[in-house]
Structures are given as structure tokens and as C-alpha cells.
C-alpha positions as a printed NumPy array, in Angstrom:
array([[ 12.834, -31.297, -10.585],
       [ 14.093, -32.726, -14.288],
       [ 14.939, -36.71 , -13.407],
       [ 13.068, -40.083, -12.686],
       [ 10.496, -40.453, -10.385],
       [ 10.648, -43.786,  -8.458],
       [  9.388, -45.333,  -5.374],
       [ 11.952, -45.097,  -2.09 ],
       [ 10.967, -49.209,  -1.65 ],
       [ 12.279, -49.924,  -5.297],
       [ 15.836, -48.027,  -4.694],
       [ 16.231, -49.622,  -1.374],
       [ 15.3  , -53.303,  -3.035],
       [ 17.473, -52.759,  -5.468],
       [ 20.573, -51.319,  -3.352],
       [ 19.603, -54.802,  -1.131],
       [ 19.764, -56.825,  -3.996],
       [ 23.524, -55.48 ,  -5.23 ],
       [ 25.117, -55.728,  -1.42 ],
       [ 23.84 , -59.344,  -1.612],
       [ 25.758, -60.113,  -4.737],
       [ 29.108, -58.933,  -3.352],
       [ 30.764, -55.997,  -1.824],
       [ 30.475, -52.859,  -4.153],
       [ 30.435, -49.645,  -4.631],
       [ 27.551, -48.593,  -1.65 ],
       [ 27.551, -45.135,  -3.608],
       [ 25.634, -45.919,  -6.615],
       [ 22.673, -48.34 ,  -7.729],
       [ 21.247, -49.451, -10.787],
       [ 17.241, -49.856, -11.9  ],
       [ 15.734, -52.11 , -14.742],
       [ 13.841, -50.523, -16.897],
       [ 10.416, -50.145, -15.803],
       [ 10.958, -49.403, -12.504],
       [ 11.347, -45.426, -12.642],
       [  9.51 , -43.129, -15.332],
       [ 11.723, -40.062, -16.865],
       [  9.9  , -36.88 , -15.433],
       [ 10.481, -33.358, -15.931],
       [  9.529, -29.959, -13.717],
       [  5.777, -29.637, -12.933],
       [  5.226, -33.198, -14.254],
       [  2.61 , -34.924, -12.127],
       [  3.779, -37.739, -10.007],
       [  3.522, -40.995, -11.799],
       [  1.079, -43.286,  -9.697],
       [  3.037, -45.944,  -7.906],
       [  6.024, -42.991,  -7.287],
       [  7.127, -41.133,  -4.329],
       [ 10.491, -39.547,  -5.172],
       [ 12.502, -37.759,  -7.927],
       [ 16.192, -38.184,  -8.356],
       [ 17.449, -35.24 , -10.341],
       [ 19.012, -35.666, -13.711],
       [ 21.982, -35.086, -12.894],
       [ 22.599, -38.384, -10.59 ],
       [ 21.172, -40.213, -13.441],
       [ 23.047, -42.071, -16.522],
       [ 21.483, -44.212, -18.86 ],
       [ 21.862, -47.42 , -19.597],
       [ 21.683, -49.121, -23.517],
       [ 19.237, -51.4  , -22.1  ],
       [ 16.48 , -48.828, -20.911],
       [ 18.402, -48.419, -17.281],
       [ 19.891, -46.181, -15.534],
       [ 22.829, -46.045, -12.928],
       [ 21.897, -43.814, -10.166],
       [ 25.287, -42.291,  -8.614],
       [ 26.267, -40.302,  -5.441],
       [ 23.677, -39.789,  -2.036],
       [ 21.623, -36.71 ,  -1.856],
       [ 21.033, -35.825,   1.986],
       [ 22.635, -39.398,   3.045],
       [ 20.453, -41.518,   1.129],
       [ 20.297, -42.623,  -2.414],
       [ 16.738, -41.338,  -2.803],
       [ 15.414, -39.608,   0.539],
       [ 11.468, -40.251,   0.269],
       [  9.905, -37.202,  -0.782],
       [ 12.883, -35.597,  -2.396],
       [ 12.227, -33.086,  -5.117],
       [  7.985, -33.323,  -4.801],
       [  5.719, -30.465,  -4.559],
       [  2.84 , -32.14 ,  -2.024],
       [ -0.652, -31.396,  -2.839],
       [ -1.941, -28.519,  -0.758],
       [  2.069, -27.227,  -0.121],
       [  0.823, -23.881,  -1.564],
       [ -2.249, -23.641,   0.198],
       [ -5.54 , -25.995,   1.003],
       [ -9.212, -26.223,  -0.368],
       [-11.133, -23.777,   1.678],
       [ -8.346, -21.422,   2.66 ],
       [ -8.626, -17.616,   2.459],
       [ -6.208, -16.762,  -0.227],
       [ -6.958, -13.184,  -0.219],
       [ -8.727, -10.991,   2.586],
       [-11.577,  -8.984,   1.801],
       [-10.789,  -4.819,   1.894],
       [ -7.396,  -5.481,   0.456],
       [ -6.035,  -3.431,  -2.248],
       [ -5.151,  -5.913,  -4.944],
       [ -1.9  ,  -6.511,  -5.503],
       [ -0.098,  -8.544,  -8.338],
       [  0.521, -11.856,  -6.2  ],
       [ -3.091, -11.609,  -5.199],
       [ -4.429, -11.891,  -8.744],
       [ -2.079, -14.789,  -9.564],
       [ -3.356, -16.536,  -6.166],
       [ -6.498, -16.006,  -7.22 ],
       [ -6.172, -17.529, -10.657],
       [ -4.619, -20.512,  -9.29 ],
       [ -7.13 , -20.894,  -6.506],
       [ -9.563, -21.854,  -9.583],
       [-11.323, -17.611,  -9.72 ],
       [-11.352, -16.156, -13.373],
       [-13.332, -13.201, -11.839],
       [-13.331, -11.115,  -8.529],
       [-15.57 ,  -8.823,  -6.53 ],
       [-14.042,  -5.701,  -6.205],
       [-14.935,  -2.302,  -5.107],
       [-14.714,   0.739,  -7.839],
       [-12.305,   3.458,  -7.121],
       [-14.151,   6.596,  -5.307],
       [-14.169,   9.718,  -7.318],
       [-12.851,  12.889,  -5.61 ],
       [-13.948,  15.768,  -7.009],
       [-11.243,  18.72 ,  -6.122],
       [-12.265,  22.267,  -5.844],
       [ -9.566,  24.949,  -5.592],
       [-10.698,  28.585,  -4.501],
       [ -9.201,  31.944,  -4.306],
       [ -8.598,  35.234,  -6.241],
       [ -5.284,  35.089,  -5.813],
       [ -4.449,  31.185,  -7.508],
       [ -3.681,  30.606, -10.813],
       [ -3.462,  27.419, -12.464],
       [ -0.549,  25.631, -13.1  ],
       [  1.624,  27.373, -16.015],
       [ -0.039,  30.608, -15.713],
       [  1.665,  33.963, -15.225],
       [  1.807,  35.065, -12.039],
       [  1.264,  38.666, -11.047],
       [  2.492,  40.306,  -7.674],
       [  0.411,  38.587,  -4.535],
       [ -0.514,  35.758,  -7.124],
       [ -0.101,  31.861,  -6.216],
       [  0.259,  28.877,  -8.514],
       [ -2.583,  26.011,  -7.539],
       [  0.17 ,  23.388,  -5.977],
       [ -1.942,  22.463,  -3.71 ],
       [ -4.569,  20.873,  -6.227],
       [ -1.737,  19.242,  -7.755],
       [ -0.611,  17.106,  -4.41 ],
       [ -4.019,  16.276,  -3.375],
       [ -5.053,  14.525,  -6.664],
       [ -1.905,  12.758,  -7.045],
       [ -1.87 ,  11.629,  -3.205],
       [ -5.708,  10.633,  -3.807],
       [ -4.252,   8.61 ,  -6.652],
       [ -1.834,   6.863,  -4.006],
       [ -4.568,   5.702,  -2.26 ],
       [ -6.818,   4.54 ,  -4.85 ],
       [ -8.995,   7.226,  -6.244],
       [ -9.812,   8.775,  -9.143],
       [ -9.434,  12.561,  -8.767],
       [-10.984,  15.263, -10.581],
       [ -9.823,  19.186, -10.392],
       [-11.844,  21.727, -10.772],
       [-10.994,  25.425, -12.455],
       [ -9.932,  27.337, -10.058],
       [-13.156,  29.007,  -8.754],
       [-12.972,  32.608,  -7.162],
       [-13.926,  34.012,  -3.729],
       [-17.775,  34.49 ,  -4.573],
       [-20.032,  32.377,  -2.727],
       [-22.947,  31.604,  -5.353],
       [-19.718,  30.753,  -8.026],
       [-18.773,  28.022,  -4.897],
       [-21.946,  27.08 ,  -4.307],
       [-22.832,  25.524,  -7.694],
       [-19.238,  24.11 ,  -8.193],
       [-20.046,  22.177,  -5.124],
       [-23.351,  20.98 ,  -6.107],
       [-22.069,  20.077,  -9.851],
       [-19.167,  18.025,  -8.365],
       [-21.43 ,  16.312,  -5.541],
       [-23.244,  14.812,  -8.425],
       [-20.336,  13.139,  -9.855],
       [-18.291,  12.229,  -6.796],
       [-17.902,  10.236,  -3.762],
       [-16.084,  13.066,  -1.785],
       [-15.476,  16.574,  -2.374],
       [-12.492,  18.637,  -1.45 ],
       [-12.867,  22.16 ,  -1.299],
       [ -9.321,  23.673,  -1.18 ],
       [ -9.044,  27.119,   0.792],
       [-12.016,  29.679,   2.36 ],
       [-12.437,  27.776,   5.462],
       [-10.89 ,  30.435,   7.498],
       [-12.628,  33.691,   8.854],
       [-10.711,  35.963,   6.374],
       [-13.357,  38.334,   4.186],
       [-13.022,  36.521,   0.976],
       [-13.471,  32.92 ,   3.305],
       [-16.629,  31.703,   2.502],
       [-16.569,  27.597,   2.379],
       [-18.195,  27.438,   5.833],
       [-21.457,  29.629,   4.79 ],
       [-21.168,  27.821,   1.409],
       [-21.464,  24.278,   2.838],
       [-24.003,  24.917,   5.431],
       [-25.936,  26.587,   2.405],
       [-25.439,  23.357,   0.619],
       [-25.479,  21.008,   2.911],
       [-24.461,  20.962,   6.344],
       [-21.443,  21.47 ,   8.175],
       [-20.584,  19.134,  11.133],
       [-17.371,  20.359,  12.574],
       [-15.865,  23.86 ,  11.728],
       [-12.174,  23.884,  13.379],
       [-10.2  ,  21.071,  15.407],
       [ -7.798,  21.288,  18.05 ],
       [ -4.502,  20.568,  15.139],
       [ -1.359,  21.981,  14.05 ],
       [ -1.162,  22.62 ,  11.243],
       [ -4.84 ,  22.365,   9.832],
       [ -7.014,  23.903,  12.297],
       [ -9.875,  25.39 ,  10.219],
       [-10.508,  22.209,   8.652],
       [-14.106,  21.963,   7.671],
       [-16.109,  18.578,   7.816],
       [-19.457,  18.315,   6.36 ],
       [-21.818,  17.343,   3.432],
       [-23.588,  18.583,   0.083],
       [-26.515,  17.735,  -1.956],
       [-25.733,  16.853,  -5.536],
       [-27.089,  19.64 ,  -8.001],
       [-28.619,  16.938, -10.596],
       [-31.324,  16.357,  -7.884],
       [-30.792,  12.962,  -6.916],
       [-31.286,  11.681,  -3.566],
       [-28.168,  11.184,  -1.026],
       [-25.669,  13.137,   0.131],
       [-21.669,  13.607,  -0.19 ],
       [-19.217,  13.95 ,   2.184],
       [-17.172,  17.304,   2.072],
       [-13.802,  18.43 ,   3.466],
       [-13.084,  21.482,   3.486],
       [ -9.196,  22.116,   3.507],
       [ -7.155,  24.963,   4.469],
       [ -4.867,  26.709,   1.928],
       [ -1.544,  26.245,   3.545],
       [  0.292,  23.389,   1.799],
       [  1.204,  21.259,   5.094],
       [ -1.801,  22.099,   6.177],
       [ -3.813,  20.779,   3.299],
       [ -1.238,  17.658,   3.46 ],
       [ -2.523,  16.783,   6.96 ],
       [ -6.07 ,  17.261,   5.994],
       [ -5.622,  14.673,   3.216],
       [ -4.119,  12.566,   5.729],
       [ -6.365,  12.393,   8.599],
       [ -9.666,  12.75 ,   7.558],
       [ -9.939,  12.408,   3.315],
       [ -7.655,   9.212,   3.388],
       [ -9.834,   7.407,   5.91 ],
       [-13.259,   8.7  ,   4.316],
       [-12.05 ,   7.319,   0.697],
       [-10.848,   4.181,   2.457],
       [-14.692,   3.561,   3.791],
       [-16.098,   4.777,   0.659],
       [-13.771,   1.859,  -1.256],
       [-14.457,  -0.803,   1.444],
       [-10.496,  -1.034,   2.083],
       [ -8.979,  -1.275,   5.116],
       [ -7.162,   2.299,   5.894],
       [ -4.003,   0.747,   8.419],
       [ -0.92 ,   3.641,   7.886],
       [  2.583,   2.269,   8.074],
       [  4.386,   3.155,  10.978],
       [  8.341,   3.014,  11.749],
       [ 10.416,   3.878,  14.683],
       [ 12.768,   6.422,  14.981],
       [ 15.315,   8.465,  17.168],
       [ 14.722,  12.014,  17.792],
       [ 18.364,  13.706,  16.909],
       [ 17.379,  17.003,  18.797],
       [ 14.956,  18.172,  21.699],
       [ 11.634,  19.247,  20.499],
       [  9.117,  20.961,  22.454],
       [  5.411,  20.411,  20.89 ],
       [  2.627,  22.709,  21.237],
       [  0.787,  21.626,  24.582],
       [ -3.092,  21.836,  23.729],
       [ -3.174,  20.537,  20.094],
       [ -2.395,  17.254,  18.14 ],
       [  0.55 ,  18.282,  16.113],
       [  1.967,  16.792,  12.889],
       [  5.423,  17.439,  12.494],
       [  7.479,  16.744,   8.934],
       [ 10.626,  14.975,   9.523],
       [ 13.736,  13.946,   7.777],
       [ 14.768,  10.132,   7.941],
       [ 18.372,   8.978,   7.955],
       [ 19.903,   5.974,   8.775],
       [ 23.21 ,   5.579,  11.363],
       [ 24.475,   2.911,  12.729],
       [ 21.811,   0.131,  13.493],
       [ 18.861,   3.254,  13.96 ],
       [ 16.682,   5.6  ,  12.123],
       [ 17.406,   9.059,  13.033],
       [ 14.558,  11.603,  12.385],
       [ 15.44 ,  15.149,  12.311],
       [ 12.252,  17.847,  12.684],
       [ 12.285,  20.828,  10.51 ],
       [ 11.207,  24.393,  11.733],
       [  7.498,  25.189,  11.72 ],
       [  5.773,  26.721,   8.73 ],
       [  2.755,  25.665,   7.262],
       [  3.223,  27.588,   4.092],
       [  6.781,  25.969,   3.344],
       [  5.438,  23.159,   0.59 ],
       [  9.51 ,  22.408,   0.254],
       [  9.447,  21.32 ,   3.678],
       [  6.977,  18.848,   2.784],
       [  9.079,  17.896,  -0.276],
       [ 12.052,  17.509,   1.477],
       [ 10.807,  15.248,   4.458],
       [ 10.509,  11.774,   4.887],
       [  7.34 ,  11.239,   7.076],
       [  5.198,  12.703,   9.652],
       [  5.693,  12.472,  13.319],
       [  2.237,  12.901,  14.641],
       [  2.291,  14.554,  18.297],
       [ -1.053,  14.108,  21.074],
       [ -1.522,  16.853,  23.008],
       [ -0.714,  17.1  ,  26.106],
       [  2.714,  16.28 ,  25.343],
       [  6.242,  17.724,  27.365],
       [  9.594,  18.529,  25.637],
       [ 10.712,  15.154,  23.739],
       [ 14.722,  14.919,  24.711],
       [ 17.499,  14.062,  22.083],
       [ 17.624,   9.889,  21.445],
       [ 13.481,   9.439,  22.238],
       [ 12.251,   6.7  ,  20.484],
       [  9.372,   8.004,  18.224],
       [  6.9  ,   6.643,  15.828],
       [  6.567,   8.179,  12.651],
       [  4.353,   7.605,   9.461],
       [  6.561,   7.152,   6.408],
       [  5.255,   9.314,   3.92 ],
       [  4.446,   7.248,   0.567],
       [  7.164,   7.728,  -2.007],
       [ 10.425,   6.781,  -2.617],
       [ 12.731,   7.339,   0.452],
       [ 15.235,   5.143,   2.086],
       [ 14.694,   1.725,   2.1  ]])
């Protein structure tokens, strides 16, 4: 604080001397010149002082002394008042920023305060996103009967940016195995993770599984999961002849399924590659209706969240993996493990908020 730096003993001695001289106002004391030093906020404490009396309680006198008026905390000058102690913020050797955390503005400030002018950081992982399908058209393209706009690439790229990665979206690849194989090899040369959208099921134009086996390998073909059960997990060898392999996720084409697979598989992979911790946020909410999950799979249900009195209320929407508008209206995911019975109205559930703007 702005004011004068003093030693509490000096103030006590001056108050005692005034009292010995005769009855007076014990709510004020005079300090002669040389028994204090003027000080401003942020200044180091002068040697021999331990307390700051704020400027508003100090009246300068013509002879260089000051009159201190009023009491603070029941005392004219409480020891240590208005003083920041050494190590009050942090002590030498204290951990300031843990490894594996995406740096926040305050992390940068505290690192500099601790004397660190450089930090060792991981680079942002590169994600290649490959949309496929003869019926898929780029954003802004004119649609013919049976065509679909490539919304999944836009959604997944934005989610990867939120997670701290650098996405690169390829041109839409036709339902042609050779074209897809070439694009996966090319993308794997520059990426840490490849996401291939659609073609992972068993339709006549679905070639992703066979192509992935050709360019690398398939570890998982399908999961007990809704939406998202046709997911593919595997790897590819870069087409530039370099050593190593790159993980590949075959993402189902339905929007809700694509979003679930991104959360369940792509984001943990990115965290592992980037060296940061993957710990999704969770909240408790209360169901506002009965809900019977699918019995033999893990089901991810988009829910809307509202606040009612002192609780958060979750409203599940109708099922349908192809409804991107349902996802846009949702505030959170409700992952339900397999083997659960009916959840009754009023049941408390754990949800994972969807990053972005939603109720505070």
C-alpha cells in the first residue's frame, strides 16, 4: 500500500512517550522525521521496518514528521500490516506449472514470475481429415438429388482445434479404393493422426477397412457402441517411405456417430501424442423423463441441460445418429455403460458437457 514504512516497536515507543507526557488522544501518534520512510505500492520494505501505515492515515508535518491518525484492526500499526511477505505467492522450488497441461494465460505469467523466460512445450499434433463418398460435396457446393454437404469434416476439424491440434482437411475422396489408399498414404506422411470419414461399414461403396488393411493394418473393426459401432482403429505407413506408422481412425459417416468416435478415440490419441492429460469434464444432472438404454452396448445420448431451482436438469432427445441438429441443440453427452436398466425420472446421472458456450 502507499504510505509510510515503520517498525511496530517505533510506533509503540512513540505512543508510550505520548501517554507518559500526559492525557491525550490515544487514537493518534506523532512520528519524528527519521523514524519512518515514505513508500509506494510495490516497493521493497526498507531495512528495519515491518509494517506499512496507509497514506490515508498519515498527515505530514512541516518539520518532516507525521501525525498518524485512527486505528487499524484495533491497533495503531498491526505488525506486518499491508506487507507482502517473501514466498507469499510461491516458494523457491515449488511446482508452478505441471507437465502435460495446455498452457493458460496465468501459467505464462507465473512461469515468468518464477524466472523462466522459456518453456519446453510439445508441438500441436497434426490431424489429417479425409472425407469420402461419391455423394459428399464440399461446403458451399451446389447439391443434386442424393447429395450431402460435408458437415462432418467441418465439425471434426473444429473439435480438433478445441483439443489443441492442427487439422488439415483433404478434398472429398470418391468411393474408389485406389484413390483412398493414395490419400491415406499421402496424409500419413504429414500427420500424427488420420481420420477417415465414412466407408467403415459394410455397404457396396464402403472400402475403408480393406484399404486400411492394405496401407497398414486394422486392429479393431466395430465396437459395442451406439452411435458409432462401425468404427475402425488401425494404422497406416506414410507414403514418403519414412519409417514408423501413423494411427488411423475410421469414423462413421452419421454426424452423431462421428462426434462420439472423435470424443472416445481421436481426442485421447491426440492427448497421448501431444503429451497432455485427457480428463473430460463431468457434471451431475437429474433426468426429467424415464430412459431405457440399449442393453448390450455403450450408448452415448446427447442431452439438453437447464437449471431448475438448485439443480441441473437433463433432457435426452430422440435417438437418431444422422441428426446433426440434435447434436447442435445438445449441451452435454450422457455416456451409459452396457447392461443398465431403465433410468427413472429424477435419477441423478453424470454427463460430459460439450465444449463451447452453454449455461454457466
